[in-house]
Structure formats: C-alpha cells, structure tokens
C-alpha positions as CSV (number, residue, x, y, z in Angstrom):
1,M,37.8,-3.2,43.3
2,K,38.9,0.4,44.0
3,F,42.0,1.5,42.0
4,D,43.7,2.5,45.3
5,A,43.2,-1.1,46.5
6,F,44.7,-2.5,43.3
7,I,47.8,-0.3,43.8
8,E,48.1,-1.6,47.4
9,Y,48.1,-5.2,46.0
10,L,50.9,-4.5,43.6
11,P,53.7,-6.0,45.7
12,K,51.7,-9.2,46.1
13,I,50.7,-9.2,42.4
14,E,54.4,-9.0,41.4
15,K,55.3,-12.1,43.4
16,E,52.1,-14.3,43.1
17,K,52.6,-17.6,41.3
18,L,51.2,-17.7,37.8
19,L,48.9,-20.7,37.2
20,A,49.5,-20.9,33.4
21,T,47.7,-24.0,32.0
22,D,45.7,-24.5,35.2
23,A,44.1,-21.1,34.7
24,H,44.0,-21.2,30.9
25,I,42.1,-24.5,30.8
26,K,39.2,-23.1,32.7
27,M,38.3,-20.9,29.8
28,A,39.6,-23.0,26.9
29,P,37.3,-24.5,24.2
30,L,37.5,-28.3,24.4
31,E,39.2,-28.4,21.0
32,R,42.0,-26.1,22.3
33,I,43.0,-28.0,25.4
34,T,45.5,-30.2,23.6
35,Y,47.3,-27.0,22.5
36,L,48.0,-26.0,26.1
37,Q,50.6,-28.7,26.6
38,D,54.0,-27.1,27.2
39,G,56.2,-26.8,24.1
40,H,54.0,-28.9,21.8
41,Y,53.9,-26.0,19.3
42,L,57.6,-25.4,18.9
43,D,57.9,-27.5,15.8
44,K,55.4,-25.1,14.1
45,N,57.8,-22.2,14.4
46,P,55.2,-19.8,15.7
47,R,55.5,-16.0,15.3
48,N,56.0,-13.9,18.4
49,A,53.3,-11.4,19.5
50,A,52.5,-9.5,22.7
51,V,49.4,-7.9,24.3
52,L,48.8,-5.6,27.2
53,M,46.4,-6.0,30.0
54,L,46.1,-2.3,31.0
55,V,44.6,-1.4,34.4
56,Y,43.7,2.2,35.1
57,P,41.3,4.3,37.3
58,K,37.9,5.3,36.1
59,N,35.4,6.7,38.7
60,K,37.9,5.6,41.3
61,L,37.5,1.9,40.3
62,A,40.2,-0.3,38.7
63,H,39.2,-0.9,35.1
64,I,40.8,-2.9,32.3
65,A,40.6,-2.3,28.5
66,L,39.8,-4.6,25.6
67,I,39.3,-3.7,22.0
68,V,36.8,-4.8,19.3
69,R,38.8,-5.3,16.1
70,N,37.5,-4.0,12.8
71,T,36.2,-6.4,10.2
72,Y,38.9,-7.4,7.8
73,P,40.2,-10.5,5.9
74,G,41.9,-12.7,8.5
75,V,41.3,-15.1,11.4
76,H,41.0,-12.3,14.0
77,S,38.5,-10.1,12.2
78,S,35.9,-8.5,14.5
79,Q,37.3,-10.3,17.6
80,I,37.6,-8.9,21.1
81,S,41.1,-8.8,22.3
82,F,43.7,-6.9,24.2
83,P,45.7,-4.2,22.5
84,G,48.6,-5.9,20.9
85,G,50.1,-7.5,17.9
86,K,53.1,-9.1,16.3
87,E,56.7,-8.5,17.1
88,E,58.5,-6.1,14.8
89,E,62.2,-6.1,13.9
90,N,62.8,-2.8,15.7
91,D,61.2,-3.9,19.0
92,F,63.8,-4.3,21.7
93,D,61.7,-7.1,23.4
94,L,58.1,-8.3,23.7
95,E,57.4,-5.8,26.4
96,C,58.3,-3.1,23.8
97,T,56.0,-4.8,21.3
98,A,53.0,-4.7,23.8
99,L,53.6,-1.0,24.5
100,R,54.1,0.0,20.9
101,E,51.0,-1.8,19.8
102,T,49.0,-0.2,22.6
103,E,50.0,3.2,21.5
104,E,49.3,2.4,17.8
105,E,45.9,0.9,18.5
106,V,44.4,3.0,21.3
107,G,46.6,6.0,21.6
108,I,48.2,5.5,25.1
109,P,52.0,6.2,24.9
110,P,54.4,4.0,26.8
111,H,55.5,6.8,29.2
112,R,52.0,6.7,30.7
113,I,52.2,3.0,31.5
114,K,54.2,1.0,34.0
115,I,54.6,-2.7,33.4
116,I,54.0,-4.9,36.4
117,R,55.0,-8.3,35.1
118,P,54.7,-10.7,32.2
119,F,52.1,-13.5,32.2
120,S,52.2,-17.0,30.8
121,K,52.6,-17.2,27.0
122,I,49.7,-18.7,25.1
123,Y,49.7,-20.3,21.6
124,I,47.1,-19.3,19.0
125,P,46.6,-22.2,16.5
126,P,44.6,-20.4,13.8
127,S,47.2,-17.6,13.3
128,N,50.3,-19.6,14.6
129,F,51.2,-16.8,17.0
130,L,52.8,-17.3,20.4
131,V,51.4,-14.5,22.5
132,A,53.2,-12.9,25.5
133,P,50.7,-11.1,27.8
134,F,51.9,-8.3,30.0
135,L,50.1,-6.7,32.9
136,G,50.6,-2.9,33.3
137,F,48.9,0.0,34.9
138,S,48.5,3.8,34.5
139,E,47.6,6.0,37.5
140,E,46.0,8.5,35.2
141,N,42.4,8.7,33.9
142,L,42.9,7.6,30.3
143,N,41.3,8.9,27.1
144,F,41.5,6.2,24.5
145,I,41.9,7.1,20.9
146,P,41.0,4.0,18.8
147,N,43.0,3.7,15.5
148,P,40.1,3.6,13.0
149,D,42.1,1.3,10.7
150,E,42.3,-1.4,13.3
151,V,39.9,-0.8,16.2
152,K,36.1,-0.5,16.1
153,R,35.8,0.5,19.8
154,V,37.4,0.2,23.2
155,L,35.6,-1.8,25.9
156,E,36.2,-0.6,29.4
157,F,35.1,-2.7,32.3
158,P,35.8,-2.8,36.1
159,I,38.0,-5.6,37.4
160,A,35.2,-6.4,39.8
161,S,33.3,-7.7,36.9
162,L,36.1,-10.1,36.0
163,L,36.1,-11.4,39.6
164,D,32.4,-12.0,39.5
165,E,31.6,-15.6,38.7
166,Q,28.3,-14.6,37.2
167,T,30.1,-13.2,34.2
168,I,31.2,-16.7,33.0
169,I,28.8,-18.3,30.6
170,Q,28.7,-21.2,28.1
171,T,27.8,-20.2,24.6
172,K,27.9,-21.6,21.0
173,M,30.5,-20.2,18.6
174,T,31.6,-20.9,15.1
175,T,35.4,-20.8,14.8
176,S,38.0,-21.2,12.2
177,Y,38.3,-24.9,13.2
178,A,34.7,-25.9,14.2
179,T,31.1,-25.0,13.8
180,D,28.6,-24.5,16.7
181,I,30.9,-25.6,19.4
182,Q,30.2,-25.0,23.1
183,V,32.8,-22.7,24.6
184,P,33.3,-21.0,28.0
185,A,33.3,-17.2,27.8
186,F,33.1,-14.0,29.8
187,Q,30.0,-11.9,29.1
188,I,30.9,-8.2,29.5
189,D,28.0,-6.0,28.8
190,K,26.6,-7.3,25.5
191,Y,30.0,-8.7,24.4
192,I,31.2,-12.3,24.5
193,V,34.9,-12.7,25.3
194,W,36.2,-16.1,24.5
195,G,39.2,-18.0,23.2
196,A,42.7,-16.8,23.9
197,T,41.6,-13.5,25.4
198,A,39.3,-15.3,27.9
199,M,42.1,-17.7,28.7
200,I,44.5,-14.8,29.4
201,L,41.8,-13.1,31.5
202,S,41.4,-16.3,33.4
203,E,45.0,-16.3,34.5
204,L,44.7,-12.7,35.6
205,K,41.5,-13.5,37.5
206,E,43.0,-16.4,39.3
207,L,46.1,-14.4,40.2
208,L,44.0,-11.5,41.6
209,K,41.8,-13.9,43.6
210,N,44.9,-15.6,45.1
211,T,46.4,-12.2,45.8
212,I,43.3,-10.9,47.6
213,N,42.8,-14.0,49.6
214,S,46.4,-14.5,50.7
C-alpha cells in the first residue's frame, strides 16, 4: 500500500468498526482465548499500559514499526512488540503514555505523530497489564533512534506484508505458561510475531481490509 493511499483512507479508518475479540481470536494462542472474554480480568486489578502502531512513509510505501526488546529479567524479555509501556503518574491519559513511550524507546517525539484512533484494549495475563493500542501516523520519513537500554532493534515492514495472508504461519513456542504449544503468528522477515502483538496487528489488519473493500 502506498503511503498516499493510506492517507486517503484515513476518514474511513477513523469510522470503521473495530472487531475486537473477533479479530484478536484469529491470532490468539489456544490457551489465551479464555482471557478474551470481556471484563473477566477486572478482578485481577490489571495495570494500565499503552502502545503505538505508528504508520509512516518509506520509499513511498506505508510502513509500520515494531521493536525487538533487549534481553532482561522479566516476562517480555527479547519479545517483539510495539513501542509502548506502562502508564506513569504524570501521563495525562493513555494516549500520552503511548506517545511518551514511543519517544523514550525509539526517539520519535510526539509533535511528529498524529493519533488517528484508539483500538480495542487487550489483557496480558503473564504481566497483568491491560494494554491500550493507538493507531497513529507521521507524514515524515522517520529516523528511529533505539534506546539501547530497552530496544535491540527497530523492525520496519510495509503494511502490504501485514495484509498478505502468506505472512501467517503456525509455529511452536515456549511461553511463560506452556511448553511447545502451537501458536498462530506473523512471519516478518526472519522474525516471528505472536501473542498480544500479533492479536493487535490482527485487529489492524481486519480494519484495513474492511476499509479497503468498503
């Protein structure tokens, strides 16, 4: 998808219905499906977090960025995710959280990003986070500066790859709650994107497909 075409779709993207669980479940590990029920996690008092799906032009094509996290003690060590993190006391709202974390992790300041809309929140059982994804864009060519304390590298890939059904695979993973389980995933270059990040991407993918076909 050319970036200019993505911009032309923005009015539809802003109004298109979110599919929430119907989209998340397509990329959810079997063991996670029970956690997709609305409100089931509220008694666990989850912590709030936010991530940013950032779309931008690269070689005239619409791209989106993911990060490979550094290895560290914790459940999200070495995982592929969106820029983002937990809500801080000084954050005005979760949109502010997503923008602040994006600047801290990959060096893109908020004034270079326009938020399009929030997406459906998703609960992360291993870390007890309730994550609010936001879709945003920048009309500039971006030069990412990964924070070496948190980010190993930035993965840039065209949205056309997300829309290609050939990028979906089934693979075995060992997780914090199971060993050698079969999970759906997106294969982007040599990287396997699964779990919550894949589920969020699935909602974006379904929204874009519906937008393009409407």
